[in-house]
ZAGUMI-93509 format. One record per residue (C-alpha): chain; residue in three letters; x, z, y; residue number from 1. Coordinates in steps of 0.25 Angstrom, whole numbers. Each point is the difference from the previous one (the first is absolute). Layout:
BEGIN
+-----+------+-------+-------+-------+-----+
! mol ! type !    c1 !    c3 !    c2 ! seq !
+-----+------+-------+-------+-------+-----+
!   A !  ALA !     X !     Z !     Y ! NUM !
...
+-----+------+-------+-------+-------+-----+
REM end
This chain:
BEGIN
+-----+------+-------+-------+-------+-----+
! mol ! type !    c1 !    c3 !    c2 ! seq !
+-----+------+-------+-------+-------+-----+
!   A !  MET !  -437 !  -481 !  -111 !   1 !
!   A !  PHE !    10 !    10 !     7 !   2 !
!   A !  LEU !    11 !   -10 !     1 !   3 !
!   A !  LEU !   -10 !   -10 !     6 !   4 !
!   A !  VAL !    -4 !    10 !    10 !   5 !
!   A !  PHE !    14 !     3 !     3 !   6 !
!   A !  ALA !     4 !   -15 !     1 !   7 !
!   A !  ALA !   -12 !    -2 !    10 !   8 !
!   A !  VAL !     5 !    12 !     9 !   9 !
!   A !  VAL !    14 !    -5 !    -1 !  10 !
!   A !  LEU !    -4 !   -14 !     5 !  11 !
!   A !  LEU !    -8 !     6 !    11 !  12 !
!   A !  LEU !    11 !     9 !     5 !  13 !
!   A !  GLY !    10 !   -12 !    -1 !  14 !
!   A !  LEU !   -10 !    -9 !     9 !  15 !
!   A !  LEU !    -1 !    12 !    10 !  16 !
!   A !  ALA !    15 !     2 !     1 !  17 !
!   A !  HIS !     2 !   -15 !     1 !  18 !
!   A !  LYS !   -10 !    -1 !    12 !  19 !
!   A !  VAL !     6 !    12 !     7 !  20 !
!   A !  LEU !    14 !    -4 !    -2 !  21 !
!   A !  LYS !    -3 !   -14 !     5 !  22 !
!   A !  GLY !    -8 !     5 !    12 !  23 !
!   A !  LYS !    13 !     7 !     4 !  24 !
!   A !  GLY !     8 !   -12 !    -2 !  25 !
!   A !  LYS !     7 !     4 !   -12 !  26 !
!   A !  LYS !    -3 !   -13 !    -8 !  27 !
!   A !  THR !    10 !     2 !   -11 !  28 !
!   A !  LEU !    -4 !    14 !    -3 !  29 !
!   A !  SER !   -14 !    -4 !     0 !  30 !
!   A !  VAL !     3 !   -11 !   -10 !  31 !
!   A !  LEU !     8 !    10 !    -9 !  32 !
!   A !  ALA !   -12 !    10 !     0 !  33 !
!   A !  LEU !   -10 !   -10 !    -4 !  34 !
!   A !  GLY !     9 !    -5 !   -11 !  35 !
!   A !  ALA !     3 !    13 !    -5 !  36 !
!   A !  ALA !   -15 !     4 !     0 !  37 !
!   A !  SER !    -3 !   -13 !    -7 !  38 !
!   A !  LEU !    10 !     2 !   -11 !  39 !
!   A !  LEU !    -5 !    14 !    -3 !  40 !
!   A !  CYS !   -14 !    -5 !     0 !  41 !
!   A !  LEU !     4 !   -11 !   -10 !  42 !
!   A !  LEU !     7 !    10 !    -8 !  43 !
!   A !  ALA !   -11 !    10 !    -1 !  44 !
!   A !  LEU !   -10 !   -12 !    -3 !  45 !
!   A !  VAL !     9 !    -4 !   -12 !  46 !
!   A !  LEU !     2 !    14 !    -5 !  47 !
!   A !  SER !   -16 !     2 !     1 !  48 !
!   A !  CYS !    -1 !   -11 !   -10 !  49 !
!   A !  PHE !     6 !     7 !   -11 !  50 !
!   A !  GLN !    -7 !    12 !    -7 !  51 !
!   A !  THR !     5 !     8 !   -11 !  52 !
!   A !  VAL !   -10 !     6 !   -11 !  53 !
!   A !  PRO !     7 !    12 !    -8 !  54 !
!   A !  THR !    -1 !     1 !   -15 !  55 !
!   A !  GLY !   -13 !     6 !    -5 !  56 !
!   A !  HIS !    -8 !    -5 !    12 !  57 !
!   A !  THR !    -9 !   -12 !     3 !  58 !
!   A !  GLY !     1 !    -7 !    13 !  59 !
!   A !  VAL !   -14 !    -3 !     7 !  60 !
!   A !  VAL !     1 !   -10 !    11 !  61 !
!   A !  THR !    -8 !     1 !    13 !  62 !
!   A !  THR !    -1 !   -10 !    11 !  63 !
!   A !  PHE !    -4 !     7 !    13 !  64 !
!   A !  GLY !    -7 !    10 !    -9 !  65 !
!   A !  LYS !    -7 !   -10 !    -9 !  66 !
!   A !  VAL !     4 !     2 !   -15 !  67 !
!   A !  GLU !     5 !   -12 !    -7 !  68 !
!   A !  ASP !    -4 !    -3 !   -14 !  69 !
!   A !  LYS !    14 !     0 !    -5 !  70 !
!   A !  THR !     9 !    11 !    -4 !  71 !
!   A !  LEU !    15 !     2 !     0 !  72 !
!   A !  ASP !     9 !     6 !   -11 !  73 !
!   A !  SER !    12 !     8 !     2 !  74 !
!   A !  GLY !    11 !    -7 !     7 !  75 !
!   A !  VAL !     3 !    -7 !    13 !  76 !
!   A !  HIS !   -10 !   -10 !     5 !  77 !
!   A !  LEU !    -1 !   -10 !    12 !  78 !
!   A !  VAL !   -13 !     2 !     8 !  79 !
!   A !  LEU !    -5 !    -4 !    14 !  80 !
!   A !  PRO !     5 !     9 !    11 !  81 !
!   A !  TRP !   -14 !     4 !     4 !  82 !
!   A !  GLN !    -3 !     4 !   -15 !  83 !
!   A !  LYS !     1 !    14 !    -5 !  84 !
!   A !  VAL !     3 !     5 !   -14 !  85 !
!   A !  ILE !    -7 !    12 !    -5 !  86 !
!   A !  LYS !     7 !     7 !   -12 !  87 !
!   A !  MET !    -9 !     5 !   -10 !  88 !
!   A !  ASP !     5 !     9 !   -11 !  89 !
!   A !  ASN !    -3 !    -5 !   -14 !  90 !
!   A !  ARG !     7 !    10 !    -8 !  91 !
!   A !  VAL !    -6 !    11 !    -8 !  92 !
!   A !  GLN !    -4 !    11 !     9 !  93 !
!   A !  LYS !    -3 !    15 !    -3 !  94 !
!   A !  GLN !   -10 !     9 !     7 !  95 !
!   A !  SER !    -5 !    14 !    -3 !  96 !
!   A !  THR !   -12 !     6 !     6 !  97 !
!   A !  GLU !    -7 !    14 !    -2 !  98 !
!   A !  LEU !   -15 !    -1 !    -1 !  99 !
!   A !  PRO !   -11 !    11 !    -1 ! 100 !
!   A !  CYS !   -11 !    -4 !   -10 ! 101 !
!   A !  PHE !   -12 !     6 !    -7 ! 102 !
!   A !  SER !    -3 !     0 !   -14 ! 103 !
!   A !  SER !   -14 !    -3 !    -6 ! 104 !
!   A !  ASP !    -3 !    15 !    -1 ! 105 !
!   A !  ILE !     4 !     2 !    15 ! 106 !
!   A !  GLN !    14 !     6 !    -3 ! 107 !
!   A !  GLU !    11 !    -3 !    11 ! 108 !
!   A !  VAL !    13 !    -6 !    -5 ! 109 !
!   A !  ASN !    12 !    -6 !     8 ! 110 !
!   A !  LEU !     6 !   -12 !    -6 ! 111 !
!   A !  ILE !    14 !    -6 !     4 ! 112 !
!   A !  TYR !    -2 !   -14 !    -3 ! 113 !
!   A !  THR !    12 !   -10 !    -1 ! 114 !
!   A !  ILE !    -1 !   -15 !     0 ! 115 !
!   A !  ASN !    10 !   -12 !    -1 ! 116 !
!   A !  TYR !    -4 !   -13 !     6 ! 117 !
!   A !  GLN !     4 !   -13 !     6 ! 118 !
!   A !  ILE !    -5 !   -11 !     7 ! 119 !
!   A !  LYS !    -2 !   -14 !    -5 ! 120 !
!   A !  LYS !    11 !    -9 !     6 ! 121 !
!   A !  SER !    -8 !   -13 !     0 ! 122 !
!   A !  ASN !   -11 !     7 !     8 ! 123 !
!   A !  ALA !     9 !     8 !    10 ! 124 !
!   A !  GLN !    -6 !    -9 !    11 ! 125 !
!   A !  THR !   -14 !     4 !    -4 ! 126 !
!   A !  ILE !     3 !    14 !     0 ! 127 !
!   A !  TYR !     7 !     0 !    14 ! 128 !
!   A !  ARG !   -12 !    -8 !     5 ! 129 !
!   A !  THR !   -11 !     8 !    -5 ! 130 !
!   A !  ILE !     7 !    14 !    -1 ! 131 !
!   A !  GLY !    13 !     0 !     7 ! 132 !
!   A !  VAL !    13 !     7 !    -3 ! 133 !
!   A !  ASP !    -6 !    14 !    -2 ! 134 !
!   A !  TYR !    -8 !    -3 !   -12 ! 135 !
!   A !  TYR !     2 !    13 !    -6 ! 136 !
!   A !  GLN !    -7 !     8 !    10 ! 137 !
!   A !  THR !   -10 !   -11 !     3 ! 138 !
!   A !  VAL !    -4 !    -3 !   -14 ! 139 !
!   A !  ILE !     8 !     7 !   -12 ! 140 !
!   A !  LEU !    -2 !    14 !     5 ! 141 !
!   A !  PRO !   -15 !    -1 !     2 ! 142 !
!   A !  CYS !    -2 !    -7 !   -14 ! 143 !
!   A !  VAL !     9 !    11 !    -7 ! 144 !
!   A !  THR !    -9 !    11 !     7 ! 145 !
!   A !  GLU !   -13 !    -6 !    -4 ! 146 !
!   A !  SER !     4 !    -3 !   -15 ! 147 !
!   A !  VAL !     6 !    13 !    -2 ! 148 !
!   A !  LYS !   -12 !     8 !     5 ! 149 !
!   A !  VAL !   -10 !    -9 !    -6 ! 150 !
!   A !  VAL !     6 !     0 !   -14 ! 151 !
!   A !  THR !     4 !    15 !     0 ! 152 !
!   A !  ALA !   -15 !     3 !     3 ! 153 !
!   A !  ARG !    -4 !    -5 !   -13 ! 154 !
!   A !  TYR !     7 !    11 !    -8 ! 155 !
!   A !  THR !    -2 !    15 !    -1 ! 156 !
!   A !  ALA !    12 !     9 !     4 ! 157 !
!   A !  GLU !     3 !     3 !   -15 ! 158 !
!   A !  GLN !     0 !   -15 !    -3 ! 159 !
!   A !  LEU !     9 !    -3 !    12 ! 160 !
!   A !  VAL !    10 !     9 !    -7 ! 161 !
!   A !  GLY !    -2 !    -5 !   -15 ! 162 !
!   A !  LYS !    -2 !   -15 !     4 ! 163 !
!   A !  ARG !    11 !    -2 !    10 ! 164 !
!   A !  ASN !     5 !   -13 !    -6 ! 165 !
!   A !  GLU !   -14 !    -5 !    -1 ! 166 !
!   A !  LEU !    -2 !     4 !    15 ! 167 !
!   A !  ALA !    13 !    -7 !     4 ! 168 !
!   A !  ALA !    -4 !   -13 !    -7 ! 169 !
!   A !  ALA !   -14 !     0 !     6 ! 170 !
!   A !  ILE !     5 !     2 !    14 ! 171 !
!   A !  GLU !    11 !   -11 !    -2 ! 172 !
!   A !  GLU !   -10 !   -10 !    -5 ! 173 !
!   A !  ASP !   -10 !     2 !    11 ! 174 !
!   A !  LEU !    11 !     0 !    11 ! 175 !
!   A !  ALA !     7 !   -13 !    -6 ! 176 !
!   A !  GLU !   -13 !    -7 !     2 ! 177 !
!   A !  LYS !    -2 !     4 !    14 ! 178 !
!   A !  LEU !    15 !    -3 !     4 ! 179 !
!   A !  LEU !    -1 !   -14 !    -7 ! 180 !
!   A !  ALA !   -10 !    -4 !    11 ! 181 !
!   A !  TYR !    10 !     2 !    10 ! 182 !
!   A !  ASN !    12 !    -8 !    -7 ! 183 !
!   A !  ILE !     7 !    13 !    -3 ! 184 !
!   A !  GLU !     4 !     3 !   -15 ! 185 !
!   A !  LEU !     0 !    14 !    -5 ! 186 !
!   A !  VAL !    12 !     2 !    -9 ! 187 !
!   A !  SER !    -2 !    14 !    -5 ! 188 !
!   A !  THR !    -6 !    13 !     3 ! 189 !
!   A !  SER !     1 !    15 !    -4 ! 190 !
!   A !  ILE !    -6 !    13 !     3 ! 191 !
!   A !  GLU !    12 !     8 !     4 ! 192 !
!   A !  ASN !    -8 !    14 !     1 ! 193 !
!   A !  MET !   -14 !     6 !    -1 ! 194 !
!   A !  ASP !    -2 !    13 !     6 ! 195 !
!   A !  PHE !   -13 !     8 !    -1 ! 196 !
!   A !  THR !    -5 !    12 !     7 ! 197 !
!   A !  ASP !     5 !    14 !    -4 ! 198 !
!   A !  ALA !   -14 !     4 !    -4 ! 199 !
!   A !  PHE !    -2 !   -12 !    -9 ! 200 !
!   A !  THR !    14 !     2 !    -6 ! 201 !
!   A !  ASP !    -3 !    15 !    -3 ! 202 !
!   A !  ALA !   -13 !    -4 !    -7 ! 203 !
!   A !  VAL !     7 !   -11 !    -8 ! 204 !
!   A !  GLU !    10 !    11 !    -5 ! 205 !
!   A !  ALA !   -11 !    10 !    -3 ! 206 !
!   A !  LYS !    -7 !   -11 !    -8 ! 207 !
!   A !  GLN !    12 !    -3 !    -8 ! 208 !
!   A !  VAL !     3 !    14 !    -3 ! 209 !
!   A !  ALA !   -15 !     2 !    -5 ! 210 !
!   A !  GLN !     1 !   -12 !    -8 ! 211 !
!   A !  GLN !    13 !     4 !    -7 ! 212 !
!   A !  ASN !    -6 !    14 !    -3 ! 213 !
!   A !  LYS !   -12 !    -7 !    -6 ! 214 !
!   A !  LEU !     9 !    -9 !    -8 ! 215 !
!   A !  ARG !     8 !    12 !    -5 ! 216 !
!   A !  ALA !   -12 !     8 !    -4 ! 217 !
!   A !  GLN !    -6 !   -13 !    -7 ! 218 !
!   A !  THR !    14 !    -1 !    -7 ! 219 !
!   A !  GLU !     0 !    14 !    -5 ! 220 !
!   A !  ALA !   -14 !    -1 !    -5 ! 221 !
!   A !  GLU !     3 !   -12 !    -8 ! 222 !
!   A !  GLN !    12 !     6 !    -5 ! 223 !
!   A !  LYS !    -8 !    12 !    -5 ! 224 !
!   A !  ILE !   -10 !    -9 !    -6 ! 225 !
!   A !  VAL !    11 !    -8 !    -8 ! 226 !
!   A !  GLU !     6 !    14 !    -4 ! 227 !
!   A !  ALA !   -13 !     5 !    -5 ! 228 !
!   A !  ASN !    -3 !   -13 !    -8 ! 229 !
!   A !  ALA !    14 !     0 !    -6 ! 230 !
!   A !  ALA !    -2 !    15 !    -4 ! 231 !
!   A !  ALA !   -14 !    -4 !    -6 ! 232 !
!   A !  GLU !     6 !   -12 !    -7 ! 233 !
!   A !  VAL !    11 !     9 !    -6 ! 234 !
!   A !  ARG !   -10 !    10 !    -5 ! 235 !
!   A !  LYS !    -8 !   -11 !    -6 ! 236 !
!   A !  VAL !    12 !    -5 !    -7 ! 237 !
!   A !  ASN !     3 !    14 !    -5 ! 238 !
!   A !  ALA !   -14 !     2 !    -5 ! 239 !
!   A !  ASP !     0 !   -13 !    -7 ! 240 !
!   A !  ALA !    13 !     3 !    -7 ! 241 !
!   A !  ALA !    -5 !    14 !    -4 ! 242 !
!   A !  ALA !   -13 !    -7 !    -6 ! 243 !
!   A !  TYR !     8 !   -10 !    -7 ! 244 !
!   A !  GLU !     9 !    10 !    -6 ! 245 !
!   A !  LEU !   -12 !     9 !    -5 ! 246 !
!   A !  LEU !    -7 !   -13 !    -5 ! 247 !
!   A !  ALA !    13 !    -4 !    -7 ! 248 !
!   A !  LYS !     1 !    14 !    -6 ! 249 !
!   A !  ALA !   -14 !     0 !    -5 ! 250 !
!   A !  GLU !     1 !   -13 !    -6 ! 251 !
!   A !  ALA !    13 !     4 !    -7 ! 252 !
!   A !  GLU !    -7 !    13 !    -5 ! 253 !
!   A !  ALA !   -12 !    -8 !    -5 ! 254 !
!   A !  GLU !     9 !   -10 !    -7 ! 255 !
!   A !  ALA !     7 !    12 !    -7 ! 256 !
!   A !  ASN !   -13 !     6 !    -4 ! 257 !
!   A !  ARG !    -4 !   -14 !    -5 ! 258 !
!   A !  LYS !    12 !    -2 !    -8 ! 259 !
!   A !  LEU !    -1 !    15 !    -5 ! 260 !
!   A !  SER !   -14 !    -2 !    -4 ! 261 !
!   A !  GLU !     3 !   -13 !    -8 ! 262 !
!   A !  SER !    11 !     7 !    -7 ! 263 !
!   A !  LEU !    -8 !    12 !    -5 ! 264 !
!   A !  THR !    -5 !    -1 !   -15 ! 265 !
!   A !  ASP !    -8 !    10 !    -9 ! 266 !
!   A !  ALA !    13 !     3 !    -8 ! 267 !
!   A !  LEU !     8 !     2 !    13 ! 268 !
!   A !  ILE !   -11 !    10 !     5 ! 269 !
!   A !  ARG !     0 !     7 !   -13 ! 270 !
!   A !  TYR !    15 !     1 !     0 ! 271 !
!   A !  ALA !     0 !     6 !    14 ! 272 !
!   A !  TYR !   -10 !    10 !    -4 ! 273 !
!   A !  ALA !     8 !     4 !   -12 ! 274 !
!   A !  GLN !    12 !     1 !     9 ! 275 !
!   A !  ALA !    -7 !     9 !    10 ! 276 !
!   A !  TRP !    -7 !     9 !   -12 ! 277 !
!   A !  ASP !     7 !    13 !    -4 ! 278 !
!   A !  GLY !    -4 !    -1 !   -14 ! 279 !
!   A !  LYS !   -10 !    12 !     0 ! 280 !
!   A !  LEU !   -14 !    -2 !    -3 ! 281 !
!   A !  PRO !   -12 !    10 !     0 ! 282 !
!   A !  THR !    -4 !     5 !   -13 ! 283 !
!   A !  VAL !   -15 !     0 !     3 ! 284 !
!   A !  MET !    -9 !    -7 !    10 ! 285 !
!   A !  SER !   -13 !     5 !     5 ! 286 !
!   A !  GLY !   -12 !    -9 !    -3 ! 287 !
!   A !  GLY !   -12 !    -2 !     8 ! 288 !
!   A !  ASP !    -8 !    11 !    -8 ! 289 !
!   A !  ASN !    11 !    10 !     2 ! 290 !
!   A !  SER !     5 !    -3 !   -14 ! 291 !
!   A !  MET !    15 !     0 !    -4 ! 292 !
!   A !  ILE !     5 !   -14 !    -4 ! 293 !
!   A !  PRO !    14 !     0 !    -7 ! 294 !
!   A !  VAL !    10 !   -10 !     6 ! 295 !
!   A !  LEU !     5 !   -11 !    -9 ! 296 !
!   A !  ASP !    15 !    -2 !    -3 ! 297 !
!   A !  VAL !     8 !    -7 !    11 ! 298 !
!   A !  ASN !     4 !   -11 !    -9 ! 299 !
!   A !  GLN !   -15 !    -4 !    -2 ! 300 !
!   A !  LEU !    -2 !     0 !    15 ! 301 !
!   A !  LEU !    13 !    -8 !     3 ! 302 !
!   A !  PRO !     3 !    -8 !   -12 ! 303 !
!   A !  ASP !     8 !   -11 !     8 ! 304 !
!   A !  MET !     7 !     8 !    11 ! 305 !
!   A !  THR !    14 !    -2 !    -5 ! 306 !
!   A !  GLU !     5 !   -11 !     9 ! 307 !
!   A !  PRO !    -7 !   -10 !     8 ! 308 !
!   A !  ASP !    -2 !   -14 !    -6 ! 309 !
!   A !  ALA !    10 !    -9 !     7 ! 310 !
!   A !  GLU !    -7 !   -11 !     7 ! 311 !
+-----+------+-------+-------+-------+-----+
REM end
């Protein structure tokens, strides 16, 4: 469009010079001035028919401000002199913004949110027609602000810390749906930083310390219980061993007594008695009526106490 205007200006100046020079009788100079102006005008018109679209851009053609339905890929293209080519960046672009938000429990948090996006090449003319070239400020930034604040408000402050990946995924899903309506593709997003107030940070740290102390106390109590149970188990085992030992000893003694009882005979008893006797007998024994009874001869009392019968 600039070259077209330039050509028109050159042509007007050439005609003006031709008229002035001709009026002064300088016919040759007037012809030369008109010819040079015409040549420059023609050159400008030819050059204005060639438009270059750089790599990574899509050309949107307008005719006197009206957007045409076609788009131009990167490269050199031939257009009409009065047509204009708007170069729309279709590469993946990155933008970061800092947003103050509130959690569901009314805790303030500042998020630095980064998005990577690109326009759809086939719909570049629609984006230019409905939004323009500054589509980030016009559409994307308001959508980012709304999605981040709305989704953040669904979580408590503690959940924002513990469920950061879930939060990022929820924001990205909500934002992608919004931008798709404007023919803008959301490539990726990320939460670069999450900053809470000092008061909330101190409260979280205090809670963490309290939880750690509680966990330590619980661990120590459980350890004592385990040690007490182990000691009780040892005592039980020792008691069972002692009882078993006593029982075994008693059973052994009973078995020995049983065997001893079975081995005793009358002859063996008489033999043991004879072995323990010193051979002396009393000469007399007192009867029930205080009379004196002479003692019989020992051979009469123990006639068989020589050796026990072998059995």
